[in-house]
C-alpha positions in Angstrom: -3.6 7.8 0.9 -6.7 8.2 -1.3 -8.4 11.6 -1.0 -11.9 10.4 -0.2 -12.7 9.7 3.4 -15.3 7.1 4.7 -18.5 8.3 6.4 -18.1 8.0 10.1 -18.3 10.0 13.3 -15.7 12.5 14.7 -12.7 11.1 16.5 -12.7 11.5 20.3 -10.6 14.4 21.6 -8.5 12.2 23.9 -7.9 9.6 21.1 -8.6 6.7 23.4 -9.7 3.5 21.8 -12.8 1.5 22.7 -12.4 -1.5 25.0 -13.0 -3.9 22.1 -9.7 -2.8 20.5 -7.8 -4.6 23.2 -9.5 -7.9 22.7 -7.0 -10.3 21.2 -4.4 -7.6 20.7 -1.6 -9.8 22.0 -2.1 -12.1 19.1 -1.9 -9.4 16.5 1.2 -7.7 15.1 1.6 -4.0 15.2 2.8 -2.0 12.2 3.6 1.7 11.9 2.8 3.6 8.7 4.4 7.1 8.3 2.9 9.3 5.6 5.3 12.0 4.1 3.0 14.2 2.0 5.6 16.1 0.0 6.3 15.8 -3.7 8.6 17.7 -6.0 5.9 17.6 -8.7 2.4 16.3 -8.9 1.9 13.3 -11.2 -1.2 13.5 -13.3 -2.7 10.2 -12.2 -2.2 10.6 -8.5 -5.0 11.3 -6.0 -3.0 10.6 -2.8 -2.7 13.2 -0.1 0.4 14.9 -1.4 1.5 18.5 -1.9 4.1 20.4 -3.8 5.8 23.4 -2.3 3.6 25.8 -4.2 0.5 24.1 -2.9 1.4 24.4 0.8 1.0 28.1 1.3 3.5 30.5 3.0 6.7 28.8 4.0 6.4 30.1 7.5 3.0 28.5 8.0 3.5 25.7 10.6 3.5 22.3 8.8 3.9 23.9 5.4 7.6 23.3 5.3 9.5 20.0 5.1 11.8 21.3 7.8 9.6 20.6 10.8 7.9 17.5 9.5 10.1 14.9 11.2 9.5 16.5 14.6 5.7 16.4 14.1 5.7 12.8 13.0 7.9 11.8 15.8 5.6 13.6 18.3 2.7 11.6 16.9 4.6 8.4 17.4 5.0 9.3 21.1 1.3 10.2 21.3 0.5 6.7 19.8 2.5 5.0 22.5 0.6 6.9 25.2 -2.9 6.3 23.7 -2.3 2.5 23.2 -1.1 2.2 26.8 -4.0 4.2 28.2 -6.5 2.2 26.1 -5.3 -1.0 27.8 -3.5 -2.6 24.9 -0.4 -4.7 25.7 3.0 -3.3 24.9 4.0 -4.5 21.4 7.1 -3.4 19.5 6.5 -2.5 15.9 7.0 -5.6 13.7 7.1 -3.4 10.6 7.5 0.3 9.7 6.6 1.6 6.3 7.3 5.2 5.3 5.2 6.2 2.3 4.0 9.3 0.5 4.4 11.4 -1.4 8.2 11.1 -1.8 9.6 10.3 1.7 13.2 10.7 0.4 12.6 14.3 -0.4 13.3 14.7 3.4 17.0 14.4 4.5 17.9 10.9 5.5 18.6 12.2 9.0 14.9 13.2 9.3 13.7 9.8 8.3 16.2 8.3 10.7 14.8 10.6 13.5 11.2 9.3 12.8 12.4 5.7 12.9 14.3 6.6 16.1 11.0 7.8 17.7 9.4 4.4 16.8 12.3 2.6 18.4 12.2 4.7 21.6 8.5 5.1 22.0 7.0 1.9 20.8 9.9 -0.4 20.4 11.2 -2.1 17.3 10.9 -5.9 17.1 14.0 -8.0 16.5 14.3 -8.4 12.7 11.7 -5.7 12.0 11.0 -4.9 8.4 11.5 -1.1 7.8 10.7 0.3 4.3 10.8 3.6 2.7 9.3 4.5 -0.7 11.6 6.6 -2.9 11.7 8.1 -6.4 14.9 7.0 -8.3 16.0 10.6 -8.6 15.5 11.4 -4.9 18.3 9.2 -3.5 22.1 9.2 -3.5 24.6 6.5 -2.4 25.2 8.5 0.8 21.5 8.9 1.7 20.8 5.2 1.2 23.8 4.3 3.4 22.4 6.7 6.1 19.0 5.0 6.0 20.5 1.5 6.3 22.6 2.6 9.2 19.5 4.0 10.9 17.8 0.6 10.6 15.9 0.7 7.3 16.0 -2.7 5.7 14.3 -2.1 2.3 13.5 0.5 -0.3 10.6 0.6 -2.7 11.4 2.6 -5.9 8.6 4.1 -7.9 9.8 2.9 -11.3 6.3 2.8 -13.0 7.7 2.3 -16.5 11.0 2.0 -18.4 9.6 3.9 -21.5 10.1 7.7 -21.5 6.9 8.3 -23.5 4.8 6.4 -21.0 6.4 8.2 -18.1 5.5 11.4 -19.9 1.8 10.5 -20.0 2.0 9.7 -16.3 3.8 13.0 -15.7 6.6 11.2 -13.9 9.8 13.3 -13.8 12.6 10.7 -13.3 14.9 9.4 -16.0 14.3 5.7 -16.4 18.0 5.2 -16.8 18.4 6.2 -13.2 16.5 3.2 -11.9 19.3 0.6 -12.3 21.8 3.0 -10.8 19.5 3.7 -7.7 19.0 0.0 -7.3 22.7 -0.7 -7.4 23.2 2.0 -4.7 20.6 0.5 -2.5 22.2 -3.0 -2.9 25.6 -1.5 -2.0 24.0 -0.1 1.2 22.6 -3.5 2.1 18.9 -2.7 1.4 16.4 -5.1 -0.1 14.8 -3.6 -3.2 11.2 -3.5 -4.5 10.1 -1.9 -7.8 6.6 -0.5 -8.4 5.2 -0.6 -11.9 2.0 0.7 -13.5 0.4 -0.9 -16.6 -2.4 0.3 -18.8 -1.2 3.9 -19.3 -3.0 5.5 -22.3 -0.8 4.8 -25.4 1.3 2.1 -23.7 1.7 -0.8 -26.1 2.2 -4.5 -25.1 5.8 -4.1 -26.3 6.2 -1.1 -24.0 4.9 -3.1 -21.0 7.2 -6.0 -21.8 10.1 -3.6 -22.0 9.3 -2.3 -18.6 9.0 -5.8 -17.1 12.3 -6.8 -18.7 14.0 -3.6 -17.4 12.7 -4.2 -13.9 13.9 -7.8 -13.9 17.3 -6.8 -15.2 17.7 -4.9 -11.9 17.2 -8.2 -10.1 14.8 -6.8 -7.5 13.6 -8.8 -4.5 10.0 -7.7 -5.0 7.8 -6.3 -7.8 4.4 -4.6 -7.5 2.4 -4.2 -10.7 -0.8 -2.1 -10.5 -3.4 -1.4 -13.2 -3.8 2.3 -13.9 -7.0 3.6 -12.4 -8.1 7.1 -13.6 -9.2 8.7 -10.4 -11.7 11.5 -10.3 -10.3 14.9 -9.6 -6.9 14.2 -11.1 -5.3 15.9 -14.1 -5.4 12.7 -16.0 -9.1 12.3 -15.4 -9.6 15.8 -16.8 -7.6 14.9 -19.9 -9.7 11.7 -20.4 -12.9 13.7 -19.9 -11.8 16.2 -22.6 -11.0 13.3 -25.0 -7.2 14.1 -24.9 -6.5 10.6 -23.6 -8.4 7.3 -24.0 -9.7 5.5 -20.9 -7.8 2.4 -19.9 -9.2 -0.7 -21.8 -10.2 -3.6 -19.6 -9.2 -6.2 -22.2 -5.8 -4.6 -22.5 -5.3 -4.5 -18.7 -6.2 -8.2 -18.4 -3.7 -9.0 -21.2 -1.0 -7.0 -19.5 -1.7 -8.6 -16.1 -1.3 -12.0 -17.6 1.9 -11.0 -19.3 3.3 -9.7 -16.1 2.5 -12.9 -14.3 4.1 -15.0 -17.0 7.3 -12.9 -17.2 7.7 -12.6 -13.5 7.0 -16.3 -12.8 9.5 -17.2 -15.5 12.1 -15.1 -13.7 11.4 -17.0 -10.4 9.1 -14.5 -8.8 6.0 -15.9 -7.2 2.8 -14.0 -6.7 1.7 -13.7 -3.0 -1.0 -11.1 -3.5 -3.0 -10.2 -6.6 -0.7 -7.3 -7.5 2.6 -8.4 -5.8 5.4 -10.8 -6.6 8.5 -11.7 -4.5 11.8 -13.5 -5.1 10.9 -15.7 -2.1 8.4 -15.8 0.7 10.9 -14.0 2.9 10.9 -11.1 0.4 7.1 -10.5 0.6 6.3 -7.1 2.1 5.4 -8.0 5.7 3.9 -4.6 6.3 1.4 -4.9 3.6 0.6 -8.5 4.6 -0.4 -7.0 7.9 -3.1 -4.9 6.1 -4.4 -7.9 4.2 -4.4 -10.2 7.3 -6.3 -7.6 9.4 -3.5 -6.9 11.8 -3.0 -3.6 13.7 -1.3 -0.5 12.5 -0.9 3.1 13.5 -0.7 5.6 10.7 1.2 8.8 11.5 1.2 11.9 9.3 -1.3 14.1 7.4 -4.2 12.1 6.2 -2.8 8.8 7.5 -5.3 6.0 8.3 -5.0 3.7 11.3 -6.6 0.4 12.4 -6.4 -1.2 15.8 -8.7 -4.1 16.7 -11.6 -3.0 14.6 -11.3 0.7 15.4 -10.3 2.8 12.3 -9.5 6.5 12.2 -7.8 9.1 10.0 -5.8 12.2 10.5 -6.3 15.8 9.3 -5.3 15.9 5.7 -3.5 19.3 5.3 0.0 19.3 6.8 -0.7 22.7 8.5 -3.8 21.4 10.2 -2.1 18.2 11.2 0.9 20.0 12.6 -1.2 22.4 14.6 -3.0 19.5 16.3 0.2 17.6 17.1 1.8 20.8 18.4 -1.1 21.3 20.8 -0.8 17.7 22.1 -4.2 16.9 20.7 -5.2 13.9 18.6 -4.5 14.6 15.0 -7.5 12.4 14.0 -10.6 14.0 12.5 -12.8 10.9 12.0 -13.3 7.5 13.4 -15.4 4.4 13.0 -15.8 1.2 15.1 -16.3 -1.7 12.7 -19.2 -4.0 13.6 -18.5 -7.8 13.6 -20.3 -8.2 10.3 -18.1 -5.4 8.7 -14.9 -7.1 10.0 -16.0 -10.5 8.5 -16.6 -8.8 5.2 -13.2 -7.2 5.2 -11.6 -10.5 6.2 -13.0 -12.0 3.0 -12.4 -8.9 0.8 -8.7 -8.7 1.8 -7.8 -12.3 2.6 -8.9 -13.8 -0.7 -6.4 -11.7 -2.5 -3.5 -13.6 -0.9 -1.8 -16.7 -2.5 -2.1 -18.4 0.9 -5.8 -18.3 0.4 -8.8 -17.7 2.6 -9.9 -20.2 5.3 -13.2 -21.7 4.4 -14.3 -21.0 8.0 -14.1 -17.2 7.3 -16.5 -17.6 4.4 -20.3 -17.2 5.2 -22.4 -20.3 4.6 -23.9 -19.0 1.3 -20.4 -18.4 0.0 -19.1 -21.8 1.1 -22.0 -23.4 -0.8 -20.9 -21.5 -3.9 -17.3 -22.6 -3.8 -17.8 -25.8 -5.9 -19.4 -23.6 -8.6 -16.5 -21.1 -8.5 -14.1 -24.0 -8.7 -16.0 -25.5 -11.7 -15.7 -22.1 -13.4 -11.9 -22.2 -12.9 -11.9 -19.1 -10.6 -10.8 -20.8 -7.3 -9.1 -23.9 -6.0 -10.5 -25.4 -2.8 -7.7 -26.9 -0.9 -7.9 -29.2 2.2 -10.8 -31.0 3.7 -14.2 -29.8 4.9 -14.0 -27.4 7.8 -10.3 -26.9 7.5 -9.8 -26.0 3.9 -8.9 -22.8 2.1 -10.1 -21.0 -1.0 -7.3 -19.8 -3.3 -7.8 -17.7 -6.5 -6.6 -19.2 -9.8 -5.1 -16.7 -12.2 -8.5 -16.4 -13.9 -9.9 -15.7 -10.4 -7.4 -13.0 -9.8 -8.7 -11.3 -12.9 -12.2 -11.3 -11.4 -11.2 -11.0 -7.8 -14.0 -8.5 -6.9 -16.6 -10.7 -8.5 -15.3 -13.7 -6.6 -15.5 -11.8 -3.4 -19.2 -10.9 -4.0 -20.0 -14.6 -4.5 -18.1 -15.6 -1.4 -20.0 -13.1 0.6 -23.3 -14.4 -0.7 -24.1 -11.2 -2.6 -24.0 -12.6 -6.2 -24.3 -15.9 -8.0 -21.1 -17.5 -9.2 -20.0 -16.0 -12.6 -18.9 -17.9 -15.6 -15.2 -18.3 -16.2 -13.4 -15.4 -17.9 -12.1 -16.0 -21.4 -8.6 -14.7 -21.3 -8.4 -11.1 -22.6 -12.1 -10.6 -22.0 -11.5 -10.7 -18.3 -11.6 -7.6 -16.1 -8.3 -6.5 -14.6 -7.6 -6.5 -10.9 -8.2 -3.3 -9.0 -4.6 -3.2 -7.7 
């Protein structure tokens, strides 16, 4: 979870949702996100809400140890079930569960299984539910992956990032890239689907380095690949190194070139893009949990700093594990801030997120000024307009993916249509 929080009011002490959250809830899927905030070491580029052991304070401070985390997260899942029921929402089993971090697999597999067990018993788990955990390649064993599969996990997302040791060093990643194919093989043997996460644009990464990483990822025959442009976030160790001139800032032309290379290489290997930064072996291998975010579905986020969204109500938990654990232990809401999105805000988010998908955005969701600009966007080679008037969809071309944020502004009626990008001069997607 990014460290910055949106501006909003305090969360209500009882956690109850406004009546508007129940409107249409039966038509929306429910996902569960579980944030595990622990890392063995802090990567220099990361600004997520994560902590190493030395950053958590005394080991006997409640919430500062990994040992009690599963119980706290499971307690919040039970709290979620009570709040959703008391707020008048219909009972819906979780269609997806995603355990992220941090490095969730620093916890014993039995702890992750216990949290999933709480989802199953308190909320229910839909038939054929997708259940994912993130993992570092050096944080799993054949036995731990088998335990996860027996508990009901269906896929694992490995943080590969790069196959080039020098690039991993700049990112301050600690795993040996040779461990990735081994970890993937173990996951396959356990019956888990596999996703690999990659980062491009690391300072000093050559085009050959990036191609080597893509080739190494594809050699593992993953079901899914995510490829994100490096963003130097304020407050990180990498940002400090860039500010001191020790590292160059990522170059937009280089990022655009590498995005196009990724799209070419992955497409040639039979992987189709379904979201700007995500490719899957088949539509069935797309990450259903993340699709829920992009389609504006409901999700409950459990854990320190986790964000939730149900029917236009959005809230976020206390960030520090000790503060979070104290609230949960007291039976109180762990949320510290909340906002209720106005209808206009929800329409903006529908365009902002929906246009990133290969399935496209319904023209009906685009404001009138944006619909009027679609022909100009199509003439510039940034979108395709599919279907007839009133029932069509707007789909980004690859050039449009490179300028997704600019296209969104046009569709919202905020800017005029831009000229078509000229290959490597295009800006990279934000990931």
